[in-house]
C-alpha positions as CSV (number, residue, x, y, z in Angstrom):
1,M,101.8,62.9,131.1
2,R,104.8,61.6,129.2
3,I,105.6,58.0,128.9
4,G,108.7,56.7,127.1
5,R,108.4,54.8,123.9
6,E,109.5,51.5,125.5
7,R,106.8,51.9,128.1
8,I,104.1,52.6,125.5
9,F,105.3,49.5,123.5
10,K,104.9,47.3,126.6
11,V,101.4,48.7,127.4
12,E,100.2,48.1,123.8
13,A,101.7,44.6,123.8
14,R,99.9,43.8,127.1
15,A,96.6,45.2,125.8
16,I,96.9,43.0,122.7
17,L,97.7,40.0,124.7
18,E,94.8,40.4,127.1
19,S,92.3,41.2,124.3
20,L,93.4,38.0,122.4
21,Q,93.0,35.9,125.6
22,I,89.5,37.3,126.1
23,V,88.5,36.8,122.5
24,W,89.8,33.2,122.6
25,K,87.9,32.4,125.8
26,V,84.7,33.9,124.6
27,G,84.9,31.6,121.5
28,Y,85.4,34.0,118.6
29,R,87.5,32.3,115.8
30,H,87.6,35.3,113.4
31,W,89.0,38.5,114.7
32,D,90.4,41.8,113.5
33,L,93.2,43.2,115.6
34,E,93.9,46.9,115.1
35,C,96.6,48.9,116.8
36,D,98.1,52.4,116.1
37,N,101.6,51.5,117.3
38,V,103.6,50.7,114.2
39,M,106.4,49.0,116.1
40,V,104.1,46.5,117.8
41,I,102.3,45.6,114.6
42,K,105.6,45.3,112.8
43,S,106.9,43.0,115.5
44,I,103.9,40.8,115.2
45,L,103.7,40.7,111.4
46,V,107.4,40.5,110.6
47,G,108.0,37.8,113.1
48,E,110.4,39.7,115.4
49,I,108.4,38.2,118.3
50,V,110.5,35.0,118.4
51,V,113.7,36.9,118.9
52,N,112.2,39.4,121.2
53,R,112.8,38.7,124.9
54,M,109.5,40.3,125.9
55,T,107.3,37.6,127.3
56,K,104.0,39.3,126.4
57,L,105.0,39.3,122.7
58,Q,106.0,35.6,122.8
59,L,102.5,34.8,124.4
60,V,100.9,36.9,121.6
61,D,102.8,34.8,119.0
62,Q,101.6,31.6,120.7
63,L,98.0,32.8,120.7
64,L,98.1,33.8,117.0
65,K,99.3,30.3,116.1
66,R,96.1,28.7,117.4
67,N,93.4,27.4,115.1
68,W,91.7,30.7,114.3
69,S,91.8,33.6,111.9
70,V,93.2,36.9,113.2
71,R,93.8,39.8,110.9
72,V,96.4,42.2,112.2
73,R,96.2,45.8,110.9
74,H,97.9,49.1,111.6
75,I,95.4,52.0,112.2
76,P,96.8,55.5,111.9
77,R,96.8,57.6,115.1
78,D,94.6,60.2,113.4
79,H,91.8,57.7,113.0
80,N,92.0,57.0,116.7
81,K,91.8,60.7,117.5
82,V,88.5,60.9,115.5
83,V,87.0,57.9,117.3
84,D,88.1,59.2,120.7
85,H,86.5,62.6,120.0
86,M,83.3,60.9,118.9
87,A,83.2,58.8,122.0
88,K,83.8,61.9,124.2
89,L,80.9,63.7,122.4
90,A,78.6,60.7,122.9
91,C,79.4,60.6,126.7
92,Y,79.0,64.3,127.0
93,N,75.6,64.3,125.3
94,L,74.4,61.3,127.4
95,N,75.3,63.1,130.6
96,N,73.4,66.2,129.6
97,L,70.1,64.3,129.1
C-alpha cells in the first residue's frame, strides 16, 4: 500500500500527539520520544510547529512545553526494521508453542 508523504507525516504527528497525551495522563515526567520520520522530528526540534497550520503539531508543541522532560530523537528506519523483524519472530515463535 502506498501512502503519500503528507499522509505519513500526519499519521506520525497524530501518533506522537496521542502517545504524549497518554504518557502525561499516566504521570510520567521523563520520556524519550523516538520517531523515524525526519521531517516530523525536525518540525518539533527546530520550532516549525508554531508556523505550521497543522493542529496536531501545535498540540504537540503545547504538550512539550509542560513541566516535564521529553527527549526527542530521530531513529533511523533501518533500526525500526530490525525491531519489527524481531517482534514478528517473537509472535511467530509464541504461536508455535
